[in-house]
C-alpha positions as a Markdown table, in Angstrom:
| # | Residue | x | y | z |
|---|---|---|---|---|
| 1 | Unk | 19.1 | 95.4 | 107.5 |
| 2 | Unk | 17.2 | 93.0 | 109.8 |
| 3 | Unk | 13.3 | 93.8 | 110.3 |
| 4 | Unk | 12.2 | 95.1 | 113.6 |
| 5 | Unk | 9.6 | 92.4 | 114.0 |
| 6 | Unk | 8.5 | 89.4 | 112.3 |
| 7 | Unk | 5.2 | 87.5 | 112.3 |
| 8 | Unk | 6.8 | 84.1 | 111.3 |
| 9 | Unk | 6.7 | 84.5 | 107.7 |
| 10 | Unk | 10.2 | 85.9 | 107.0 |
| 11 | Unk | 12.1 | 83.7 | 109.3 |
| 12 | Unk | 15.3 | 84.6 | 111.1 |
| 13 | Unk | 14.3 | 88.1 | 112.0 |
| 14 | Unk | 13.8 | 89.5 | 115.6 |
| 15 | Unk | 10.8 | 88.6 | 117.2 |
| 16 | Unk | 9.0 | 91.5 | 119.0 |
| 17 | Unk | 6.3 | 90.6 | 121.4 |
| 18 | Unk | 3.8 | 93.1 | 120.2 |
| 19 | Unk | 0.7 | 91.8 | 121.9 |
| 20 | Unk | 2.3 | 92.0 | 125.2 |
| 21 | Unk | 3.7 | 95.5 | 124.6 |
| 22 | Unk | 0.2 | 96.7 | 123.6 |
| 23 | Unk | -1.4 | 95.2 | 126.5 |
| 24 | Unk | 1.3 | 96.9 | 128.8 |
| 25 | Unk | 0.9 | 100.2 | 126.9 |
| 26 | Unk | -3.0 | 100.1 | 127.4 |
| 27 | Unk | -2.7 | 99.2 | 131.2 |
| 28 | Unk | -0.1 | 102.2 | 131.5 |
| 29 | Unk | -2.6 | 104.6 | 129.9 |
| 30 | Unk | -5.3 | 103.4 | 132.0 |
| 31 | Unk | -3.3 | 103.6 | 135.3 |
| 32 | Unk | -2.1 | 107.2 | 134.4 |
| 33 | Unk | -5.5 | 108.4 | 133.4 |
| 34 | Unk | -7.1 | 107.2 | 136.7 |
| 35 | Unk | -4.3 | 109.0 | 138.8 |
| 36 | Unk | -4.8 | 106.6 | 141.7 |
| 37 | Unk | -1.2 | 106.5 | 142.8 |
| 38 | Unk | 2.1 | 108.2 | 142.0 |
| 39 | Unk | 3.3 | 106.8 | 138.6 |
| 40 | Unk | 6.8 | 106.4 | 140.2 |
| 41 | Unk | 5.5 | 104.1 | 143.0 |
| 42 | Unk | 5.7 | 100.4 | 143.2 |
| 43 | Unk | 2.0 | 100.3 | 143.8 |
| 44 | Unk | 1.6 | 101.9 | 140.3 |
| 45 | Unk | 4.0 | 99.3 | 138.8 |
| 46 | Unk | 1.9 | 96.4 | 140.6 |
| 47 | Unk | -1.3 | 97.9 | 139.2 |
| 48 | Unk | 0.1 | 98.3 | 135.6 |
| 49 | Unk | 1.6 | 95.0 | 135.6 |
| 50 | Unk | -1.6 | 93.1 | 137.0 |
| 51 | Unk | -3.7 | 94.9 | 134.5 |
| 52 | Unk | -1.4 | 94.2 | 131.7 |
| 53 | Unk | -1.4 | 90.6 | 132.5 |
| 54 | Unk | -5.0 | 90.7 | 132.6 |
| 55 | Unk | -5.6 | 92.3 | 129.2 |
| 56 | Unk | -3.0 | 90.3 | 127.6 |
| 57 | Unk | -4.8 | 86.9 | 129.0 |
| 58 | Unk | -8.4 | 87.9 | 128.1 |
| 59 | Unk | -9.9 | 86.2 | 125.3 |
| 60 | Unk | -10.8 | 88.6 | 122.5 |
| 61 | Unk | -8.8 | 91.3 | 123.8 |
| 62 | Unk | -5.7 | 90.9 | 121.5 |
| 63 | Unk | -4.6 | 94.6 | 120.9 |
| 64 | Unk | -3.4 | 93.5 | 117.6 |
| 65 | Unk | -6.8 | 92.2 | 116.5 |
| 66 | Unk | -8.1 | 95.7 | 115.8 |
| 67 | Unk | -10.7 | 95.6 | 118.4 |
| 68 | Unk | -11.1 | 98.6 | 120.5 |
| 69 | Unk | -9.7 | 98.2 | 124.1 |
| 70 | Unk | -13.3 | 99.9 | 125.1 |
| 71 | Unk | -14.9 | 96.7 | 123.8 |
| 72 | Unk | -13.1 | 94.6 | 126.1 |
| 73 | Unk | -13.8 | 96.7 | 129.3 |
| 74 | Unk | -16.5 | 94.5 | 130.7 |
| 75 | Unk | -14.2 | 91.5 | 130.5 |
| 76 | Unk | -11.4 | 93.3 | 132.3 |
| 77 | Unk | -13.8 | 94.5 | 135.1 |
| 78 | Unk | -15.2 | 91.1 | 135.7 |
| 79 | Unk | -11.7 | 89.5 | 135.8 |
| 80 | Unk | -10.4 | 92.0 | 138.1 |
| 81 | Unk | -13.4 | 92.1 | 140.2 |
| 82 | Unk | -13.3 | 91.4 | 144.1 |
| 83 | Unk | -13.8 | 87.7 | 144.9 |
| 84 | Unk | -12.8 | 86.4 | 141.1 |
| 85 | Unk | -10.1 | 83.8 | 141.6 |
| 86 | Unk | -7.6 | 85.9 | 139.5 |
| 87 | Unk | -4.4 | 84.0 | 140.6 |
| 88 | Unk | -5.9 | 80.7 | 139.4 |
| 89 | Unk | -7.2 | 82.3 | 136.2 |
| 90 | Unk | -3.8 | 83.7 | 135.4 |
| 91 | Unk | -2.1 | 80.4 | 136.0 |
| 92 | Unk | -4.8 | 78.5 | 133.8 |
| 93 | Unk | -4.3 | 80.9 | 131.0 |
| 94 | Unk | -0.6 | 80.8 | 131.1 |
| 95 | Unk | -0.8 | 76.9 | 131.0 |
| 96 | Unk | -3.0 | 77.0 | 128.1 |
| 97 | Unk | -0.6 | 79.2 | 126.2 |
| 98 | Unk | 2.4 | 77.2 | 127.1 |
| 99 | Unk | 0.6 | 74.0 | 125.9 |
| 100 | Unk | -0.2 | 75.8 | 122.7 |
| 101 | Unk | 3.3 | 77.1 | 122.3 |
| 102 | Unk | 4.5 | 73.4 | 122.7 |
| 103 | Unk | 2.2 | 72.3 | 119.6 |
| 104 | Unk | 2.1 | 75.4 | 117.4 |
| 105 | Unk | 5.2 | 77.3 | 117.5 |
| 106 | Unk | 6.8 | 80.0 | 119.7 |
| 107 | Unk | 4.6 | 82.7 | 121.3 |
| 108 | Unk | 7.1 | 85.7 | 121.8 |
| 109 | Unk | 4.7 | 87.4 | 124.5 |
| 110 | Unk | 4.5 | 84.4 | 126.6 |
| 111 | Unk | 7.9 | 84.8 | 128.2 |
| 112 | Unk | 7.0 | 88.3 | 129.2 |
| 113 | Unk | 3.7 | 87.4 | 130.7 |
| 114 | Unk | 5.1 | 84.5 | 132.5 |
| 115 | Unk | 8.0 | 86.7 | 134.0 |
| 116 | Unk | 5.5 | 89.4 | 135.0 |
| 117 | Unk | 3.2 | 86.8 | 136.8 |
| 118 | Unk | 6.2 | 85.4 | 138.7 |
| 119 | Unk | 7.2 | 89.0 | 139.7 |
| 120 | Unk | 3.8 | 89.9 | 140.7 |
| 121 | Unk | 3.6 | 86.7 | 142.8 |
| 122 | Unk | 7.0 | 86.6 | 144.4 |
| 123 | Unk | 7.4 | 90.4 | 145.1 |
| 124 | Unk | 6.0 | 91.3 | 148.3 |
| 125 | Unk | 4.9 | 94.9 | 149.2 |
| 126 | Unk | 4.3 | 96.5 | 152.7 |
| 127 | Unk | 0.8 | 97.8 | 152.8 |
| 128 | Unk | -1.9 | 98.9 | 155.3 |
| 129 | Unk | -3.4 | 95.7 | 157.2 |
| 130 | Unk | -7.2 | 96.2 | 156.5 |
| 131 | Unk | -7.9 | 93.2 | 158.8 |
| 132 | Unk | -9.7 | 91.0 | 156.2 |
| 133 | Unk | -12.2 | 93.8 | 155.1 |
| 134 | Unk | -13.4 | 93.8 | 151.4 |
| 135 | Unk | -11.1 | 96.3 | 149.9 |
| 136 | Unk | -13.5 | 97.9 | 147.7 |
| 137 | Unk | -17.1 | 97.2 | 148.4 |
| 138 | Unk | -17.3 | 96.8 | 152.1 |
| 139 | Unk | -21.0 | 97.0 | 153.1 |
| 140 | Unk | -20.4 | 97.4 | 156.8 |
| 141 | Unk | -19.2 | 100.6 | 158.6 |
| 142 | Unk | -15.7 | 100.9 | 159.3 |
| 143 | Unk | -14.4 | 99.1 | 162.4 |
| 144 | Unk | -13.3 | 101.6 | 165.1 |
| 145 | Unk | -10.8 | 99.0 | 166.3 |
| 146 | Unk | -9.0 | 98.9 | 162.9 |
| 147 | Unk | -5.4 | 100.4 | 163.1 |
| 148 | Unk | -4.6 | 101.9 | 159.7 |
| 149 | Unk | -0.9 | 102.4 | 160.7 |
| 150 | Unk | -0.5 | 98.5 | 161.0 |
| 151 | Unk | 0.9 | 97.1 | 158.0 |
| 152 | Unk | 1.5 | 93.7 | 156.3 |
| 153 | Unk | 3.6 | 92.2 | 153.7 |
| 154 | Unk | 1.6 | 90.8 | 150.7 |
| 155 | Unk | 2.2 | 89.7 | 147.2 |
| 156 | Unk | 2.3 | 92.6 | 144.7 |
| 157 | Unk | -0.7 | 91.3 | 142.9 |
| 158 | Unk | -2.9 | 91.8 | 145.8 |
| 159 | Unk | -2.2 | 95.4 | 145.7 |
| 160 | Unk | -2.0 | 95.8 | 142.1 |
| 161 | Unk | -5.3 | 94.0 | 141.2 |
| 162 | Unk | -7.6 | 96.3 | 143.0 |
| 163 | Unk | -5.7 | 99.4 | 141.7 |
| 164 | Unk | -6.0 | 97.8 | 138.0 |
| 165 | Unk | -9.8 | 97.1 | 138.6 |
| 166 | Unk | -10.4 | 100.8 | 139.7 |
| 167 | Unk | -8.4 | 102.3 | 136.8 |
| 168 | Unk | -10.4 | 100.3 | 134.2 |
| 169 | Unk | -13.6 | 101.4 | 136.1 |
| 170 | Unk | -12.5 | 104.9 | 135.9 |
| 171 | Unk | -11.3 | 104.7 | 132.2 |
């Protein structure tokens, strides 16, 4: 019988991306606990994927390291905060891991993380057009001219990232 996972020591076995699966599980639990959107919605999925990608790519947040996810909450909040260049941060982290994979062996989690980023970037969701308002910390009163029924297409990460941030904040 072949093992369910290997860590590179037994060779030839099935490689299971445990770090990615743990990050995805943590993100799912945070999103469900926050109860911001229906778990069956595309918005929930975008939030869970953006948060899982954040958790997986943060330094020191490897779920397999034994560190408590609570110890990494400040990092996750900082990376997902409004104004942080999250897409560039993701691309830089993925590029660094791809370079490491070329020199140090296969990273079974990298393919899932890269695929998740591609889906978040390339999938568009229809959402309310807030007219360029800061989505979470607006310091000005609501614009009476703003038509909340107007909708625009946006990349899934633009909707999922604020949901992920709020989920971490509420966790």
